[in-house]
NUVOGU-41738 format. One line per field, with one value per atom (N, C-alpha, C, O): x, y, z; residue number from 1; atom name. Coordinates in steps of 0.02 Angstrom, whole numbers, plus 32768, in hexadecimal, padded with zeros to 4 digits. Atoms other than C-alpha are relative to their C-alpha. Last residue first. Example, Ala and Ser with C-alpha at 12.3 -4.5 7.8 and 13.67 -1.06 7.14 Angstrom:
! residues 2
px	(7FD6,82AC,7FD9,7FF2,802D,8267,802D,8061)
py	(7FC5,7FCB,8037,806E,7FC5,7F1F,803C,803B)
pz	(7FFD,8165,8025,802D,8000,8186,8000,8021)
num	(2,2,2,2,1,1,1,1)
atomo	(N,CA,C,O,N,CA,C,O)
! end
This chain:
! residues 188
px	(7FD7,4ACF,803D,8063,7FD1,4A71,803C,8072,7FE6,49FE,8042,806D,7FD7,49DC,8028,805F,7FCB,49A8,8029,8067,7FD6,492D,803E,806F,7FE9,48D9,8039,806A,7FD0,48D9,801A,8053,7FBE,487D,8035,806E,7FE7,4801,803D,806D,7FD3,47F1,8012,803F,7FC4,47BE,802A,8065,7FCC,4739,8047,807C,7FD7,46FE,8020,804D,7FBD,46D5,8027,8065,7FC8,463E,8049,8078,7FEA,45EC,8028,8053,7FC1,45AE,8010,800B,800D,44F8,803F,8034,8000,450D,7FF8,7FF2,7FCC,4558,7FFB,8029,801D,44D1,8041,8061,803F,4500,7FDC,7FB9,800C,45AC,7FCD,7FD9,8040,45A3,7FF0,7FC9,803B,465B,7FB9,7FB4,8033,46FC,7FC1,7FAD,805B,477B,7FDC,7FE4,802F,4832,7FC3,7FB2,803D,48AE,7FD5,7FCB,8040,4960,7FBD,7FB8,800E,4A05,7FC0,7FAD,8046,4A41,7FF8,800F,7FF0,4AF5,7FAD,7F94,8026,4AC7,8013,8017,7FCF,4B37,7FF9,802A,7FE5,4AC2,8035,804F,7FEB,4AA6,801B,8048,7FCC,4AA7,8017,804D,7FD0,4A33,8043,8078,7FEF,49BB,803D,8069,7FE1,49C9,8016,8053,7FBD,49A8,8022,805E,7FDC,490C,8049,8075,7FD6,48CE,8023,804B,7FCA,48B5,8026,8060,7FCB,4852,802D,8066,7FDB,47E9,8039,8070,7FE1,47BA,8030,806C,7FC1,4790,802D,806A,7FC4,471D,8035,806A,8009,4679,8031,8031,801F,467D,7FF2,7FDA,7FF2,46BA,7FD4,7F9E,7FB9,46BC,8016,803F,7FCC,4603,804B,8057,8019,458F,803B,8062,8038,458F,7FED,7FBD,8036,463D,7FC2,7FBE,803C,46C9,7FCB,7FC2,803F,4770,7FC1,7FBF,803F,4806,7FC8,7FB8,8030,48B5,7FC5,7FC1,803A,4958,7FC7,7FC2,804D,49F1,7FDA,7FEF,802F,4AAB,7FBD,7FB5,802B,4B20,7FCF,7FBB,7FE8,4BAF,7FC8,7FCB,7FE4,4B93,8015,8034,800C,4B31,8010,7FF0,7FF8,4B8D,7FE6,7FF7,802F,4BA5,7FFE,8016,7FFE,4C23,7FC4,7FA1,8040,4C40,8009,8030,8002,4CE9,7FB8,7FB0,7FC9,4D11,7FFA,800B,7FAD,4C7C,8020,8007,7FE6,4BBE,8041,8055,8027,4B85,8010,800E,7FD1,4C10,7FDF,7FFF,7FD6,4BBE,801E,8037,7FD8,4B2B,802A,800F,7FD6,4ACB,8036,8063,7FDB,4A80,803C,8070,7FCC,4A21,803E,806E,7FBE,49CC,803B,8076,7FD1,4944,8048,8077,7FE4,48F2,802C,8059,7FD8,48EA,8019,8056,7FC5,48A6,8031,8066,7FE7,4816,804B,8079,7FE4,47F8,801F,804F,7FBC,47EE,801C,8058,7FD1,475B,803F,806C,7FE3,4710,802A,8050,8031,46ED,802B,8068,7FF9,4765,7FC9,7FAA,7FC0,473C,7FF3,7FC5,7FBF,46C0,8037,806A,8000,462F,8042,8068,8034,4653,8007,8039,7FF1,46AF,7FB9,7F7E,8043,46AE,8011,8032,8030,4761,7FC4,7FCA,8041,47F0,7FC3,7FB2,8042,489F,7FC9,7FCC,8031,492D,7FC3,7FAA,8045,49D0,7FC9,7FD1,8033,4A66,7FCE,7FB5,7FDD,4AFF,7FDA,7FF7,801A,4AAD,8031,8053,7FE9,4B11,7FE6,8000,7FB4,4AF8,8016,8037,7FF1,4A35,804D,8063,8008,4A29,800B,8022,7FD2,4A75,7FFD,8029,7FD1,49FD,8044,8067,8007,4971,803E,8057,7FF6,49B1,7FFB,8029,7FB1,49D1,8002,8034,7FD6,4917,8044,8060,7FEF,48B8,8039,806C,8031,48A6,801B,8050,8004,48FE,7FC2,7F89,803E,493D,7FEF,8001,800E,49F1,7FB0,7F9D,804D,4A22,7FFC,8014,8006,4ADF,7FBF,7FB6,8041,4AFF,7FF3,7FF6,803F,4BAC,7FCB,7FD6,7FE9,4C71,7FBD,7FC3,7FEB,4C4B,800D,8016,7FEE,4BC8,8027,8009,7FC4,4BB3,801B,8051,7FBF,4B47,8034,806E,7FD2,4ACB,8036,8062,7FD2,4A99,8024,805D,7FB6,4A62,8029,8066,7FD9,49B5,8054,807A,7FCA,495B,802A,8045,7FFF,48CB,802D,802A,7FBC,48C5,7FE8,7FB6,7FDC,4816,804B,805E,8017,47FA,8024,8055,7FC4,4819,7FE0,7FA7,8017,47AC,8046,807E,7FD3,47B2,7FE5,7FAD,7FF9,4725,8038,8034,8037,4708,7FF5,7FCD,7FF5,47C1,7FB6,7FBD,8048,47AB,8005,8003,8016,4862,7FC8,7FCC,802A,488A,7FF1,7FE8,8020,4928,7FCB,7FD8,8026,4961,7FDF,7FBD,801F,49EB,7FDD,7FF9,7FDE,4A20,7FCF,7F9E,7FD2,4A0D,801F,8059,7FB5,49CD,8034,806D,7FF5,4926,803A,8050,7FEB,4931,8011,8037,7FBD,493E,8019,8054,7FB5,48B6,8046,8075,7FFB,483B,8037,8060,7FDE,4875,8000,8037,7FBA,482F,8032,8068,7FE3,4795,8044,806D,8000,4775,8021,8054,7FC1,47A6,8000,8032,7FC2,471D,8045,8072,8001,46A7,8041,806B,7FEC,46D7,7FFD,8026,7FC5,46B9,8027,8056,7FDB,4618,8042,8062,800F,45D3,8026,8043,802A,45E0,7FDD,7FAB,7FDA,4638,7FC2,7F88,8028,45F7,8029,8054,8027,4642,7FE4,7FD4,804A,46CD,7FDE,7FF7,8019,4788,7FB1,7F9C,8044,47C4,7FE2,7FD3,8023,4889,7FB0,7FA9,803D,48DC,7FE0,7FD6,8034,4981,7FD0,7FE0,8029,49F8,7FCE,7FAE,8031,4A8C,7FD4,7FF3,8005,4ADC,7FC9,7F93)
py	(8009,076E,7FD3,7FCA,7FC7,07AB,7FF2,800E,8002,0712,8032,802A,804B,06F4,7FFF,7FE3,8004,07A7,7FC5,7FC8,7FC9,07B0,7FF6,7FE9,8023,0706,8027,800A,8035,074F,7FDE,7FC8,7FDD,07EC,7FD1,7FE7,7FED,077C,802D,802F,802F,0720,8011,7FEE,8011,07CA,7FC5,7FCD,7FD0,07EA,7FF7,7FF7,8005,0739,8047,804A,8018,0751,7FF6,7FF6,7FC3,07C1,7FE3,8007,8001,0726,803E,8050,8028,0751,8010,804A,8010,079C,7FD2,7FA6,7FCF,0804,7FEE,8019,7FDB,0786,8036,804D,7FC1,0701,8037,8039,8013,0644,804F,8055,7FDB,0645,8005,7FFC,7FDD,05D3,8045,806E,8017,05B0,8023,805D,7FD7,060E,7FD8,7FD7,8012,0590,8030,8032,7FE5,05DA,7FF6,8011,8003,055F,8016,7FF4,8023,0582,8009,8033,7FDF,05EA,7FE5,7FF9,8005,056A,801E,8004,8006,059D,8009,8040,7FC6,0564,8002,7FCE,7FEA,04D7,803F,8061,7FC2,04BD,8020,8055,8003,040A,8041,803C,802E,0432,7FFC,8014,7FD0,04C2,7FD8,7FF3,7FCF,0450,8023,8025,801D,03D7,8022,8025,8014,044E,7FD7,7FE2,7FCA,047F,7FFC,8013,7FF5,03D5,8036,8032,8020,03B6,7FFE,7FEE,7FED,044B,7FC7,7FDA,7FC4,0432,800B,801B,8019,037B,8048,8046,8027,03B8,7FEE,7FF1,7FEB,043F,7FDF,7FFD,7FD3,03EA,8015,8003,802C,0359,8024,8006,8044,03E2,7FDD,7FF7,8017,048F,7FB3,7F97,800B,04B8,7FE7,7FD0,802C,04F0,8004,8034,7FEF,057D,7FCD,7FD3,8035,057A,8015,8043,7FFA,05F4,7FCB,7FAF,8022,05C8,8016,8016,7FEE,0635,7FD9,7FE8,800D,05DD,8016,8000,8023,0610,7FFD,8015,8015,0634,7FEA,7FCA,8010,066F,8003,802E,7FC7,0668,7FEF,7FB5,7FDD,05E6,803C,8057,801A,0599,8034,8065,7FDE,05F0,7FE2,7FEA,7FBC,05BB,8033,806E,7FE1,050E,804F,806F,7FAD,0498,8017,7FF5,7FE1,03DC,8043,805A,7FCA,03A1,8031,8067,7FC9,032D,8049,807D,8016,02C4,8046,807B,803D,02CD,7FEB,7FC2,8011,0356,7FB7,7F8A,802A,0380,7FE0,7FC8,8035,0410,7FDB,7FF3,802A,0489,7FC8,7FAA,7FD5,051D,7FCF,7FEB,7FDF,04CC,802A,8044,8030,0450,801B,7FF6,7FEF,04ED,7FCD,7FDA,7FEE,04BF,801D,8030,802E,0462,800F,7FE8,802B,04EA,7FCB,7FBF,7FCF,056C,7FC5,7FB6,7FFE,04EE,801B,7FF3,804E,04CF,7FF7,7FD1,8011,058F,7FBF,7FB6,7FC4,05B3,7FFB,8008,8016,0501,8034,8029,7FEE,0534,7FEF,7FED,7FB4,04D1,8004,7FD3,7FDE,0437,804B,8073,800C,03E4,801D,8023,8058,03E2,7FED,7FC4,8021,04AA,7FAE,7F93,804B,0503,7FE6,7FEF,8014,05C8,7FA3,7F89,8025,05E6,7FF7,7FF2,7FF9,0662,7FDD,7FF5,8026,064A,8004,7FFB,8011,06CE,7FD6,7FF4,800C,06D3,7FEC,7FBA,8033,071F,7FFB,802F,801A,078B,7FCE,7FB4,7FE3,0795,7FEB,7FB8,7FAE,0790,800D,803B,8001,06D1,8038,8038,8026,06DC,7FFF,8009,7FD3,0769,7FDC,7FFC,7FD1,06F7,8034,8044,801C,066A,8040,804C,801B,06D6,7FED,8012,7FC7,070B,7FFE,8014,7FF1,0655,803E,8043,801C,0634,800A,800B,7FC8,06AE,7FDC,7FFB,7FDA,0636,802F,8048,7FB0,05E4,8020,8029,7FF3,053F,804E,8079,7FE9,052C,8015,802C,800E,0521,801C,8053,800E,0536,7FEA,7FCD,802D,0587,7FF9,802B,7FD7,05DD,7FC8,7F91,7FB3,05A8,8025,8062,8006,04E2,8049,8052,7FB7,04CE,7FFD,7FE5,7FF6,0418,804D,805F,8029,03F0,8010,800A,7FD5,0473,7FE7,800E,7FD8,0409,8031,8046,800A,038B,8028,8026,800D,036D,7FF3,7FCC,8041,034D,7FF7,7FC0,8031,03C1,7FC6,7F95,801B,0434,7FCB,7FAB,8046,0483,7FE8,7FF4,803F,052C,7FCF,7FD8,803C,05D0,7FC8,7FBF,8039,0668,7FC9,7FCA,8027,06EA,7FCC,7FB5,7FD5,0753,7FE5,8002,8006,06C0,802A,8015,8038,06C5,7FF1,7FC6,8026,0764,7FD8,7FE9,800F,07A2,7FD4,7F9F,8039,0810,7FE6,800C,8009,086D,7FCC,7F98,803A,08AF,7FFF,802F,7FE9,0923,7FBA,7F83,8034,0917,8016,803B,7FEE,09B1,7FCA,7FCC,8000,0966,800B,7FF3,7FEA,099F,8006,803A,7FBB,095E,803D,806D,8002,08AC,8045,8057,8007,08C8,8009,8029,7FC7,0908,8004,8032,7FC8,0877,8032,8049,8015,07FA,802E,803D,7FFD,084F,7FF8,8024,7FAA,085A,800D,802F,7FF2,079E,803F,8055,8010,077B,8017,802A,7FD5,07DD,7FEB,800F,7FBB,0783,8032,805F,8006,06DE,8047,805C,800C,0706,7FF9,8016,8038,074D,8004,8035,7FE8,07ED,7FD1,7FDD,7FCA,07A4,8018,8011,7FC0,0705,802E,801C,7FF9,065F,8043,8058,7FFC,0665,8015,803F,8033,0644,7FF4,7FBB,8007,06EC,7FC8,7FD4,8015,06F2,7FE3,7FB3,8028,0765,7FE6,8007,8008,07A7,7FCB,7F98,802F,07F1,7FF3,8025,8005,086B,7FB8,7F85,8045,0887,8008,8023)
pz	(7FCD,7693,7FF8,8027,800A,75FC,8035,802C,803C,75DE,7FFD,7FD2,8007,7698,7FB4,7FAD,7FED,76A4,7FFF,8001,801C,761F,8021,7FFD,8048,766B,7FD7,7FC0,7FEC,7716,7FC7,7FC1,7FF7,76BD,8025,8024,803C,7674,800E,7FE7,802B,7717,7FC2,7FAA,7FE1,776A,7FE3,7FD6,801C,76DF,802D,800E,803E,76EF,7FED,7FC3,7FF2,77B4,7FB4,7FB2,7FEC,7788,8008,7FF8,7FC5,7733,800C,7FE4,7FF9,767D,8047,8059,7FC3,7671,801B,8044,7FCA,75DE,804B,8077,7FFC,757B,802E,8050,801E,75A8,8002,8036,8025,75BB,7FE2,7FAF,802B,75FB,7FCE,7F92,7FEE,768C,7FDB,7FF2,7FFE,7682,8008,801C,7FE0,765C,8001,7FC6,8010,7631,802D,806A,7FCB,7642,7FD8,7FA3,8020,75E7,8032,8064,7FE6,761A,7FDA,7FAD,7FBD,760A,8015,804C,7FE9,7587,8042,8075,7FB1,7547,8021,802D,7FE3,748E,804D,806D,7FD3,7447,8020,8030,801A,73BA,802C,801B,8046,73EC,7FDA,7FB1,8003,74A2,7FC0,7FB1,7FEC,748F,8004,7FF5,8034,742F,8012,7FE7,803E,74B1,7FD7,7FCC,7FEC,7540,7FD0,7FC5,800F,74DB,801A,7FF5,803D,74D8,7FEF,7FC1,8011,758F,7FB0,7FA1,7FCA,75BE,7FF4,8001,8011,7524,8032,801B,8037,755D,7FE2,7FDA,7FF2,7609,7FC0,7FC2,8019,75D6,8013,8012,803B,75FB,7FDE,7FA3,802C,7680,7FB7,7F87,7FF5,7701,7FCF,7FC6,8020,76BA,8006,7FE2,7FD6,76C7,7FE5,7FAD,7FB9,7646,8030,802F,7FDD,75C0,8040,8066,8000,7599,801B,8043,7FE3,756C,7FFE,7FC8,800F,754D,801E,805B,7FDC,7559,7FEF,7FB5,8021,7525,802A,8063,7FDA,7545,7FDF,7FA7,8021,74EE,803D,806D,7FCD,7528,7FD9,7FAD,7FFC,7489,803C,803D,7FC8,7499,8019,8050,7FC3,73F8,802F,801D,7FC9,7379,804C,8080,8008,72E5,802C,802A,8013,7320,8002,8031,7FFC,7331,7FEC,7FC7,7FE2,7350,8007,8030,8025,7307,800C,7FF0,7FE4,738C,7FE2,7FFC,8002,7360,801A,802E,7FDB,738F,8005,802F,7FB5,731F,800B,7FE2,7FE0,7296,8044,8073,8025,725D,8028,805B,7FEB,7298,7FD6,7FA7,7FD3,7268,801F,803F,8024,71D6,802B,8017,8002,7259,7FC5,7FBC,7FE2,7284,7FEE,7FF5,802F,7203,801D,7FFA,8028,727E,7FD1,7FC1,7FD6,72FD,7FD2,7FD1,7FFD,7276,8024,800A,803D,7248,8016,800D,800D,7306,7FBF,7FBB,7FE0,7324,7FF4,7FEF,801C,72B1,801D,7FF6,803E,72D3,7FDA,7FAB,8034,738E,7FBD,7FBF,8026,73F9,7FD7,7FC1,8013,7465,7FDF,7FE9,7FC6,74DD,7FDA,7FFC,8008,7447,8021,8008,8031,7439,8000,7FE8,7FF2,74CC,7FD0,7FDC,7FD2,7496,7FF6,7FC9,8017,7453,8031,806E,7FDA,7476,7FDD,7FA7,8030,7446,802B,8067,7FD6,74A0,7FCB,7F9C,8015,744F,8026,8049,7FDE,7484,7FE7,7FD1,7FC3,743A,8036,8065,7FBC,739A,8038,8036,7FF1,72E9,804F,806E,8000,72DB,8021,8055,7FCD,7305,8000,8039,7FBD,728B,803F,806F,7FF9,7208,8044,806C,7FE5,723C,7FFC,802E,7FBA,7218,801D,8047,7FEF,7170,804C,806F,8004,7141,801F,8043,7FC2,7181,7FFD,8034,7FBD,711D,801B,8026,7FCD,7084,8025,8014,8012,6FDF,8034,8020,800E,7031,7FFE,8026,8036,701E,7FEB,7FB5,8011,70CF,7FB6,7FA9,8045,70CA,7FE8,7FB3,8006,717A,7FAC,7F88,8002,7159,8006,7FEE,7FF9,7155,8006,800C,7FC2,715E,8018,8054,7FF5,70C7,8057,8088,8037,708C,8012,7FF9,7FE1,712B,7FCB,7FE1,7FDE,70E1,8020,8033,8042,703D,8049,8042,7FF0,70C8,7FE0,7FE8,8033,7069,8010,7FF3,7FF2,710B,7FC2,7FBA,8028,70C7,8004,7FDF,801C,7158,7FCF,7FDF,7FDD,7166,7FE6,7FAD,8019,710F,803B,805F,7FE2,716C,7FE7,7FFC,8028,710D,8014,7FF9,8033,7183,7FDE,7FE8,8036,71E5,7FCB,7F94,800B,7261,7FC4,7F9A,8035,7288,7FE0,7FB4,7FFE,72D4,7FD6,7F9A,803F,72F1,8003,8022,8003,737B,7FB9,7F89,8041,7387,800E,802C,800E,7434,7FBD,7FAC,803E,745B,7FF7,7FFD,8035,751A,7FBD,7FC0,8033,758A,7FD4,7FC0,7FEC,762C,7FC5,7FC2,7FD0,7605,8019,8032,801A,7557,803E,8037,8017,75A8,7FE0,7FDD,7FC5,7620,7FDC,7FF2,7FDE,7588,8036,803C,802A,7528,8021,802D,7FF3,75B5,7FD8,7FF2,7FBA,75C9,7FF6,8004,7FFF,7505,804A,8050,801E,7500,8011,802E,7FD4,7581,7FE7,800C,7FCB,751B,8036,8050,8016,7477,803C,803B,8013,74C9,7FF4,8014,7FC4,7512,7FF4,801F,7FD0,746F,8048,805E,7FD8,7415,8030,8053,7FD4,738A,802D,801A,7FF4,7343,8027,804F,803E,7308,7FF3,7FBB,7FF2,7392,7FC3,7F9E,801E,737C,8001,7FF9,7FE8,73AD,7FCA,7F8F,8030,739A,8015,803B,7FE4,73FF,7FBF,7F8C,8031,73C7,8028,8047,8004,7446,7FD0,7FC1,8026,7441,7FFC,7FEC,8028,74CB,7FD8,7FE5)
num	(188,188,188,188,187,187,187,187,186,186,186,186,185,185,185,185,184,184,184,184,183,183,183,183,182,182,182,182,181,181,181,181,180,180,180,180,179,179,179,179,178,178,178,178,177,177,177,177,176,176,176,176,175,175,175,175,174,174,174,174,173,173,173,173,172,172,172,172,171,171,171,171,170,170,170,170,169,169,169,169,168,168,168,168,167,167,167,167,166,166,166,166,165,165,165,165,164,164,164,164,163,163,163,163,162,162,162,162,161,161,161,161,160,160,160,160,159,159,159,159,158,158,158,158,157,157,157,157,156,156,156,156,155,155,155,155,154,154,154,154,153,153,153,153,152,152,152,152,151,151,151,151,150,150,150,150,149,149,149,149,148,148,148,148,147,147,147,147,146,146,146,146,145,145,145,145,144,144,144,144,143,143,143,143,142,142,142,142,141,141,141,141,140,140,140,140,139,139,139,139,138,138,138,138,137,137,137,137,136,136,136,136,135,135,135,135,134,134,134,134,133,133,133,133,132,132,132,132,131,131,131,131,130,130,130,130,129,129,129,129,128,128,128,128,127,127,127,127,126,126,126,126,125,125,125,125,124,124,124,124,123,123,123,123,122,122,122,122,121,121,121,121,120,120,120,120,119,119,119,119,118,118,118,118,117,117,117,117,116,116,116,116,115,115,115,115,114,114,114,114,113,113,113,113,112,112,112,112,111,111,111,111,110,110,110,110,109,109,109,109,108,108,108,108,107,107,107,107,106,106,106,106,105,105,105,105,104,104,104,104,103,103,103,103,102,102,102,102,101,101,101,101,100,100,100,100,99,99,99,99,98,98,98,98,97,97,97,97,96,96,96,96,95,95,95,95,94,94,94,94,93,93,93,93,92,92,92,92,91,91,91,91,90,90,90,90,89,89,89,89,88,88,88,88,87,87,87,87,86,86,86,86,85,85,85,85,84,84,84,84,83,83,83,83,82,82,82,82,81,81,81,81,80,80,80,80,79,79,79,79,78,78,78,78,77,77,77,77,76,76,76,76,75,75,75,75,74,74,74,74,73,73,73,73,72,72,72,72,71,71,71,71,70,70,70,70,69,69,69,69,68,68,68,68,67,67,67,67,66,66,66,66,65,65,65,65,64,64,64,64,63,63,63,63,62,62,62,62,61,61,61,61,60,60,60,60,59,59,59,59,58,58,58,58,57,57,57,57,56,56,56,56,55,55,55,55,54,54,54,54,53,53,53,53,52,52,52,52,51,51,51,51,50,50,50,50,49,49,49,49,48,48,48,48,47,47,47,47,46,46,46,46,45,45,45,45,44,44,44,44,43,43,43,43,42,42,42,42,41,41,41,41,40,40,40,40,39,39,39,39,38,38,38,38,37,37,37,37,36,36,36,36,35,35,35,35,34,34,34,34,33,33,33,33,32,32,32,32,31,31,31,31,30,30,30,30,29,29,29,29,28,28,28,28,27,27,27,27,26,26,26,26,25,25,25,25,24,24,24,24,23,23,23,23,22,22,22,22,21,21,21,21,20,20,20,20,19,19,19,19,18,18,18,18,17,17,17,17,16,16,16,16,15,15,15,15,14,14,14,14,13,13,13,13,12,12,12,12,11,11,11,11,10,10,10,10,9,9,9,9,8,8,8,8,7,7,7,7,6,6,6,6,5,5,5,5,4,4,4,4,3,3,3,3,2,2,2,2,1,1,1,1)
atomo	(N,CA,C,O,N,CA,C,O,N,CA,C,O,N,CA,C,O,N,CA,C,O,N,CA,C,O,N,CA,C,O,N,CA,C,O,N,CA,C,O,N,CA,C,O,N,CA,C,O,N,CA,C,O,N,CA,C,O,N,CA,C,O,N,CA,C,O,N,CA,C,O,N,CA,C,O,N,CA,C,O,N,CA,C,O,N,CA,C,O,N,CA,C,O,N,CA,C,O,N,CA,C,O,N,CA,C,O,N,CA,C,O,N,CA,C,O,N,CA,C,O,N,CA,C,O,N,CA,C,O,N,CA,C,O,N,CA,C,O,N,CA,C,O,N,CA,C,O,N,CA,C,O,N,CA,C,O,N,CA,C,O,N,CA,C,O,N,CA,C,O,N,CA,C,O,N,CA,C,O,N,CA,C,O,N,CA,C,O,N,CA,C,O,N,CA,C,O,N,CA,C,O,N,CA,C,O,N,CA,C,O,N,CA,C,O,N,CA,C,O,N,CA,C,O,N,CA,C,O,N,CA,C,O,N,CA,C,O,N,CA,C,O,N,CA,C,O,N,CA,C,O,N,CA,C,O,N,CA,C,O,N,CA,C,O,N,CA,C,O,N,CA,C,O,N,CA,C,O,N,CA,C,O,N,CA,C,O,N,CA,C,O,N,CA,C,O,N,CA,C,O,N,CA,C,O,N,CA,C,O,N,CA,C,O,N,CA,C,O,N,CA,C,O,N,CA,C,O,N,CA,C,O,N,CA,C,O,N,CA,C,O,N,CA,C,O,N,CA,C,O,N,CA,C,O,N,CA,C,O,N,CA,C,O,N,CA,C,O,N,CA,C,O,N,CA,C,O,N,CA,C,O,N,CA,C,O,N,CA,C,O,N,CA,C,O,N,CA,C,O,N,CA,C,O,N,CA,C,O,N,CA,C,O,N,CA,C,O,N,CA,C,O,N,CA,C,O,N,CA,C,O,N,CA,C,O,N,CA,C,O,N,CA,C,O,N,CA,C,O,N,CA,C,O,N,CA,C,O,N,CA,C,O,N,CA,C,O,N,CA,C,O,N,CA,C,O,N,CA,C,O,N,CA,C,O,N,CA,C,O,N,CA,C,O,N,CA,C,O,N,CA,C,O,N,CA,C,O,N,CA,C,O,N,CA,C,O,N,CA,C,O,N,CA,C,O,N,CA,C,O,N,CA,C,O,N,CA,C,O,N,CA,C,O,N,CA,C,O,N,CA,C,O,N,CA,C,O,N,CA,C,O,N,CA,C,O,N,CA,C,O,N,CA,C,O,N,CA,C,O,N,CA,C,O,N,CA,C,O,N,CA,C,O,N,CA,C,O,N,CA,C,O,N,CA,C,O,N,CA,C,O,N,CA,C,O,N,CA,C,O,N,CA,C,O,N,CA,C,O,N,CA,C,O,N,CA,C,O,N,CA,C,O,N,CA,C,O,N,CA,C,O,N,CA,C,O,N,CA,C,O,N,CA,C,O,N,CA,C,O,N,CA,C,O,N,CA,C,O,N,CA,C,O,N,CA,C,O,N,CA,C,O,N,CA,C,O,N,CA,C,O,N,CA,C,O,N,CA,C,O,N,CA,C,O,N,CA,C,O,N,CA,C,O,N,CA,C,O,N,CA,C,O,N,CA,C,O,N,CA,C,O,N,CA,C,O,N,CA,C,O,N,CA,C,O,N,CA,C,O,N,CA,C,O,N,CA,C,O,N,CA,C,O,N,CA,C,O,N,CA,C,O,N,CA,C,O,N,CA,C,O,N,CA,C,O,N,CA,C,O,N,CA,C,O,N,CA,C,O,N,CA,C,O,N,CA,C,O,N,CA,C,O,N,CA,C,O,N,CA,C,O,N,CA,C,O,N,CA,C,O,N,CA,C,O)
! end
């Protein structure tokens, strides 16, 4: 299985990066091909709401000149997609949020009988690291990802929130097992 992982963290060697490493290692152990895209290293501008993308039905028609179209091409070519972000202000870090906003170009006919998506049916999951607890902290992102998955017609395999991630060198031992569980859910 060809799996694209999207690291939406502003820094490498942080909690989200480490958790994603563990998940990717499990996927590779099970002989899956993993391609990581570090969004912080790319230029992905915010959506301009120009809706030029809606004029294209055969390909994502985003006209903004940055790295997002190449990322979308890799997402389309993948068998599964894993999104990863630290929790920032109860939501996605800006590196991933910009790409999610731009994902409007992957969908046409939303809400109608012609609703289609270039990434429809692909298994997808969200990995979230957060410094605090889950309750009263990660509830909004747990609600928003299923809506994104529904919009893009992804096969939502879950939102995996890893709480109490305050020091990359002191992540709870249970997070390693949970990372493997995430990897398994994405591929079964």
